N, CA, C and O atoms as a GROMACS GRO file, in nm:
protein
  200
    1MET      N    1   1.843  -0.565  -0.497
    1MET     CA    2   1.778  -0.644  -0.392
    1MET      C    3   1.834  -0.786  -0.392
    1MET      O    4   1.864  -0.841  -0.287
    2TYR      N    5   1.850  -0.845  -0.511
    2TYR     CA    6   1.908  -0.979  -0.520
    2TYR      C    7   2.052  -0.979  -0.472
    2TYR      O    8   2.095  -1.072  -0.404
    3PHE      N    9   2.126  -0.874  -0.508
    3PHE     CA   10   2.266  -0.863  -0.466
    3PHE      C   11   2.277  -0.856  -0.314
    3PHE      O   12   2.362  -0.923  -0.254
    4ILE      N   13   2.191  -0.776  -0.251
    4ILE     CA   14   2.193  -0.762  -0.104
    4ILE      C   15   2.162  -0.896  -0.038
    4ILE      O   16   2.230  -0.935   0.057
    5SER      N   17   2.060  -0.967  -0.088
    5SER     CA   18   2.022  -1.094  -0.027
    5SER      C   19   2.132  -1.198  -0.045
    5SER      O   20   2.155  -1.279   0.045
    6SER      N   21   2.201  -1.198  -0.160
    6SER     CA   22   2.309  -1.293  -0.181
    6SER      C   23   2.426  -1.263  -0.089
    6SER      O   24   2.490  -1.355  -0.037
    7VAL      N   25   2.457  -1.134  -0.068
    7VAL     CA   26   2.564  -1.097   0.024
    7VAL      C   27   2.530  -1.138   0.166
    7VAL      O   28   2.614  -1.189   0.239
    8VAL      N   29   2.404  -1.115   0.206
    8VAL     CA   30   2.360  -1.153   0.340
    8VAL      C   31   2.368  -1.304   0.357
    8VAL      O   32   2.414  -1.353   0.460
    9ASN      N   33   2.324  -1.379   0.256
    9ASN     CA   34   2.328  -1.525   0.265
    9ASN      C   35   2.472  -1.576   0.271
    9ASN      O   36   2.499  -1.676   0.337
   10ARG      N   37   2.564  -1.507   0.205
   10ARG     CA   38   2.704  -1.551   0.205
   10ARG      C   39   2.770  -1.520   0.339
   10ARG      O   40   2.850  -1.600   0.387
   11ASN      N   41   2.739  -1.406   0.399
   11ASN     CA   42   2.811  -1.361   0.518
   11ASN      C   43   2.745  -1.403   0.649
   11ASN      O   44   2.810  -1.397   0.754
   12ALA      N   45   2.620  -1.446   0.646
   12ALA     CA   46   2.547  -1.471   0.770
   12ALA      C   47   2.515  -1.619   0.785
   12ALA      O   48   2.522  -1.696   0.689
   13THR      N   49   2.480  -1.658   0.908
   13THR     CA   50   2.431  -1.792   0.933
   13THR      C   51   2.285  -1.802   0.889
   13THR      O   52   2.228  -1.705   0.840
   14LEU      N   53   2.226  -1.918   0.906
   14LEU     CA   54   2.092  -1.943   0.855
   14LEU      C   55   1.987  -1.857   0.925
   14LEU      O   56   1.890  -1.816   0.862
   15SER      N   57   2.006  -1.830   1.054
   15SER     CA   58   1.904  -1.757   1.130
   15SER      C   59   1.915  -1.606   1.111
   15SER      O   60   1.816  -1.536   1.131
   16GLU      N   61   2.031  -1.555   1.074
   16GLU     CA   62   2.050  -1.410   1.069
   16GLU      C   63   1.970  -1.340   0.960
   16GLU      O   64   1.916  -1.232   0.987
   17PRO      N   65   1.959  -1.394   0.836
   17PRO     CA   66   1.877  -1.324   0.735
   17PRO      C   67   1.732  -1.304   0.779
   17PRO      O   68   1.673  -1.200   0.751
   18PHE      N   69   1.675  -1.403   0.849
   18PHE     CA   70   1.539  -1.388   0.897
   18PHE      C   71   1.530  -1.279   1.004
   18PHE      O   72   1.424  -1.220   1.023
   19PHE      N   73   1.641  -1.252   1.072
   19PHE     CA   74   1.647  -1.145   1.172
   19PHE      C   75   1.670  -1.009   1.105
   19PHE      O   76   1.625  -0.906   1.156
   20LEU      N   77   1.740  -1.008   0.990
   20LEU     CA   78   1.771  -0.883   0.923
   20LEU      C   79   1.653  -0.830   0.843
   20LEU      O   80   1.642  -0.709   0.825
   21ILE      N   81   1.565  -0.918   0.795
   21ILE     CA   82   1.452  -0.874   0.712
   21ILE      C   83   1.359  -0.778   0.788
   21ILE      O   84   1.329  -0.671   0.736
   22PRO      N   85   1.313  -0.811   0.911
   22PRO     CA   86   1.227  -0.716   0.983
   22PRO      C   87   1.299  -0.586   1.017
   22PRO      O   88   1.235  -0.481   1.023
   23ILE      N   89   1.430  -0.591   1.039
   23ILE     CA   90   1.504  -0.467   1.066
   23ILE      C   91   1.502  -0.379   0.942
   23ILE      O   92   1.490  -0.257   0.954
   24GLY      N   93   1.515  -0.439   0.824
   24GLY     CA   94   1.507  -0.363   0.700
   24GLY      C   95   1.372  -0.298   0.682
   24GLY      O   96   1.362  -0.181   0.645
   25PHE      N   97   1.264  -0.376   0.711
   25PHE     CA   98   1.130  -0.318   0.703
   25PHE      C   99   1.112  -0.206   0.805
   25PHE      O  100   1.045  -0.107   0.777
   26LEU      N  101   1.171  -0.222   0.924
   26LEU     CA  102   1.160  -0.121   1.029
   26LEU      C  103   1.226   0.010   0.984
   26LEU      O  104   1.169   0.118   0.999
   27PHE      N  105   1.348  -0.002   0.929
   27PHE     CA  106   1.417   0.119   0.881
   27PHE      C  107   1.343   0.182   0.764
   27PHE      O  108   1.338   0.305   0.754
   28ALA      N  109   1.285   0.099   0.676
   28ALA     CA  110   1.208   0.153   0.564
   28ALA      C  111   1.085   0.227   0.616
   28ALA      O  112   1.053   0.335   0.566
   29GLY      N  113   1.017   0.171   0.715
   29GLY     CA  114   0.901   0.237   0.774
   29GLY      C  115   0.938   0.369   0.841
   29GLY      O  116   0.866   0.468   0.828
   30ILE      N  117   1.050   0.370   0.913
   30ILE     CA  118   1.094   0.495   0.978
   30ILE      C  119   1.125   0.600   0.873
   30ILE      O  120   1.090   0.717   0.890
   31ALA      N  121   1.192   0.560   0.764
   31ALA     CA  122   1.226   0.655   0.658
   31ALA      C  123   1.100   0.712   0.593
   31ALA      O  124   1.092   0.832   0.566
   32ILE      N  125   1.002   0.625   0.566
   32ILE     CA  126   0.877   0.671   0.502
   32ILE      C  127   0.802   0.764   0.596
   32ILE      O  128   0.753   0.869   0.553
   33ILE      N  129   0.792   0.728   0.724
   33ILE     CA  130   0.719   0.810   0.821
   33ILE      C  131   0.786   0.946   0.838
   33ILE      O  132   0.718   1.049   0.842
   34SER      N  133   0.919   0.948   0.847
   34SER     CA  134   0.990   1.075   0.862
   34SER      C  135   0.974   1.162   0.738
   34SER      O  136   0.962   1.284   0.748
   35ALA      N  137   0.974   1.098   0.619
   35ALA     CA  138   0.953   1.175   0.496
   35ALA      C  139   0.814   1.236   0.492
   35ALA      O  140   0.798   1.351   0.451
   36ILE      N  141   0.713   1.160   0.536
   36ILE     CA  142   0.576   1.212   0.540
   36ILE      C  143   0.567   1.329   0.640
   36ILE      O  144   0.504   1.430   0.612
   37ILE      N  145   0.630   1.313   0.757
   37ILE     CA  146   0.627   1.419   0.858
   37ILE      C  147   0.693   1.546   0.805
   37ILE      O  148   0.639   1.656   0.822
   38ILE      N  149   0.809   1.531   0.739
   38ILE     CA  150   0.879   1.648   0.683
   38ILE      C  151   0.792   1.715   0.577
   38ILE      O  152   0.785   1.837   0.571
   39TYR      N  153   0.726   1.634   0.493
   39TYR     CA  154   0.640   1.689   0.388
   39TYR      C  155   0.523   1.766   0.448
   39TYR      O  156   0.491   1.876   0.404
   40VAL      N  157   0.458   1.707   0.548
   40VAL     CA  158   0.343   1.772   0.611
   40VAL      C  159   0.385   1.900   0.682
   40VAL      O  160   0.317   2.002   0.672
   41VAL      N  161   0.497   1.895   0.754
   41VAL     CA  162   0.544   2.014   0.827
   41VAL      C  163   0.580   2.125   0.729
   41VAL      O  164   0.545   2.241   0.752
   42SER      N  165   0.649   2.091   0.620
   42SER     CA  166   0.687   2.194   0.523
   42SER      C  167   0.563   2.254   0.456
   42SER      O  168   0.558   2.374   0.431
   43LYS      N  169   0.463   2.170   0.427
   43LYS     CA  170   0.339   2.219   0.369
   43LYS      C  171   0.268   2.313   0.467
   43LYS      O  172   0.215   2.418   0.428
   44PHE      N  173   0.266   2.273   0.595
   44PHE     CA  174   0.202   2.354   0.698
   44PHE      C  175   0.272   2.487   0.715
   44PHE      O  176   0.206   2.591   0.726
   45VAL      N  177   0.405   2.486   0.716
   45VAL     CA  178   0.482   2.610   0.731
   45VAL      C  179   0.461   2.700   0.610
   45VAL      O  180   0.446   2.822   0.626
   46ASN      N  181   0.459   2.642   0.491
   46ASN     CA  182   0.438   2.723   0.370
   46ASN      C  183   0.299   2.786   0.368
   46ASN      O  184   0.284   2.900   0.325
   47SER      N  185   0.199   2.713   0.415
   47SER     CA  186   0.064   2.768   0.416
   47SER      C  187   0.051   2.878   0.521
   47SER      O  188  -0.028   2.971   0.504
   48ASN      N  189   0.127   2.870   0.630
   48ASN     CA  190   0.125   2.976   0.731
   48ASN      C  191   0.195   3.102   0.682
   48ASN      O  192   0.155   3.212   0.717
   49ASN      N  193   0.299   3.087   0.602
   49ASN     CA  194   0.374   3.203   0.554
   49ASN      C  195   0.292   3.285   0.456
   49ASN      O  196   0.304   3.408   0.453
   50HIS      N  197   0.210   3.220   0.376
   50HIS     CA  198   0.136   3.294   0.270
   50HIS      C  199   0.008   3.355   0.321
   50HIS      O  200  -0.064   3.419   0.245
   0.00000   0.00000   0.00000
């Protein structure tokens, strides 16, 4: 996490890191939601098969 922030600070202007942080949270939220959906769907399919 520190390495990523240092790379961002080195390569970006002052305003860009503040723009990249919410995008990171957005992608993290999408990944978590999709993982939950896949888990629920697989559980539902497994319960229907048995």
